[in-house]
Every structure is written in C-alpha cells, then in structure tokens.
N, C-alpha and C positions, 0 to 999 in steps of 0.2 A: 900332468894335471890327473890322468886316470888313477895314478896310484895315490895321489892325494885324496880323490874321492873314495877309492877303496878303503883307505885307511879311516876315513872319518864319514863314511857314509851314514852312520848312525847319528851322527852329530847333525849333518845336513838334512838327514830325515826329520829329525826332531825340529830343526830350525824350519824346515819346509812346512811341517804340521803346525807348528807355532804361528807362521804367518799366515796359513790358510786359516786358522782359528781365529786370528786376529781380522782378517778381511772378512771372515763370515760375521764375527761379532759386529764390525763395522756397517755391514749390510744389514743386520738386524737391528742395529741402533738408528740407521737412517729409515729403515721402514718404519719403526715405531715412531720416530719424531714426525713423519709424513702422516701415519694414522692420526696421531695425535691433534696435528694440525688440522686435518680434515674433520676430526671430530669436533674441535672448537668452531671451527667454521658452520658446521651443522647445527651445533648448539646456538650459534648466533642467530642463524637463520629461522630455527624453531622458536626461538624468541620473539623474532620480529613477526613471525608468522602468528604467534599466540596474541601479539599485540593487535594485530590486524584483523584477527577473528573476533576478540573482544570489541573493537571498533565496529566490526560488521554487525554484530549481535546488538549493539548499543544502537546503531543506525536502524537495523531491522525492527527493534523494539519501538523506536520513534515513529517508523513508518506505519506500523501496526497501529499504534495509537493514533495516527493521523487518519488512517483509514476508518478506524472505529468511531472516530469524532465525525467524519463526513457521512458515514453510514447512519448514525444517530441523527444528524442534521437533516439528511434527506428523509428518513423516517419521520421526523417531525414536521418537515415541510409536506410530506405527502399526506399526514394525518391532517394537517391544517388545510390542506387543497380539499380533501374529501369533506371535511366539517363545512367548509365554505360553498361547495357543491352542493351538498344536503341543504344548507340554508337558503341558498339561492333557488333550489327546487322547490322548497317549502314557500318561499315568498312568492314565487311564480305560481304555484298551485293556488295559493290564496288570492293572487291578484285576478287570476283566471276565473275563480269562484265568484269573487265579487262582480267581474265583468258580465259573467253570465246571468248573475241575479239582477243586475242593472237592466241587461238586455231583455231579460223576461219582463221585469217590471214595465220597462218602455215599450215592450210589445203588447202588453196588456192594456197600457194606456189608451184611452180614445182622445182623438183630436178632433175639434170641431173643423168642419169643411170649408169655412170660410178663412179669409187670411188673418182677420183679428182673432180668431179662435186658435190657429197655429201658432201665432205670435205669442199669445197669453201662455199656451201650452209651452214654447221654447223658453219663454221668460221664467216660467215656473220650474222647469226642469234645468236652468242654466248651470246650477252648479255640478249637477251630475254630468250633463253633456260636456262640461268644459274638462273633465277628468279624462275623456277619451283622448 
C-alpha cells in the first residue's frame, strides 16, 4: 500500500484537495442558506413590527383625539360653571340689595302703638312682608 501511495501521491493529494474544497463549498452553502433563512425570518418579523407600529400610531392618534375632546368638554363645562356662579352671585347681590332696601323702608315706617294700628300697618305691607 505504501508503494501504491508513493506512486500515486500526487493523485491522492489532488483528490484530498478536491474533497476538502468540496466539503468547504458545502459548508459555505449551508451557512449561506441558514443566513438567508434567518434574513427572511427577520424580514417577516420587521414587517409584523411595522404593522404593529402603524396600529399603535393609529390607536395613539385616536386616544389623543379623545383626550382633546375631553379637555374641550371640560373647559366648556368649567366656563359654563363660572358663568353660572357669576350669574348666581349677581342674583344674590340683587336680592340682598332689595332686602336691605325693604328692611330700611320697614325700619323707617311708623306703626301705631295700638293693635288696630299694627294690623293696618301689617295689612298695608302684606305684599312686602310675604316675600321674606
């Protein structure tokens, strides 16, 4: 066998080199195919993430619009409450002013000292007195 190898060592070396080159090529092709499969998987994941990002952006826009609508509604209600409070304050001030004027008028009135005079005075002021 040794003599056979000595005689054909160049052919054996070429065959070994060709086998090594073939194995190296097979390893490179396998690595390329794995890398291509990984790249395809990543492209699919990127596509799914882009869709999810668009969905989230749309949901965010809808939420922002809802928040803006709530804010506008709250501002409108606050303005309405302020206007109502101001109107109530004005009405209260007017009512107090009328009551003060009536009280001053009643305090300035003279009432006869007898019962009949007091009754006449009460009957004459019945409308104003009934508003208290």
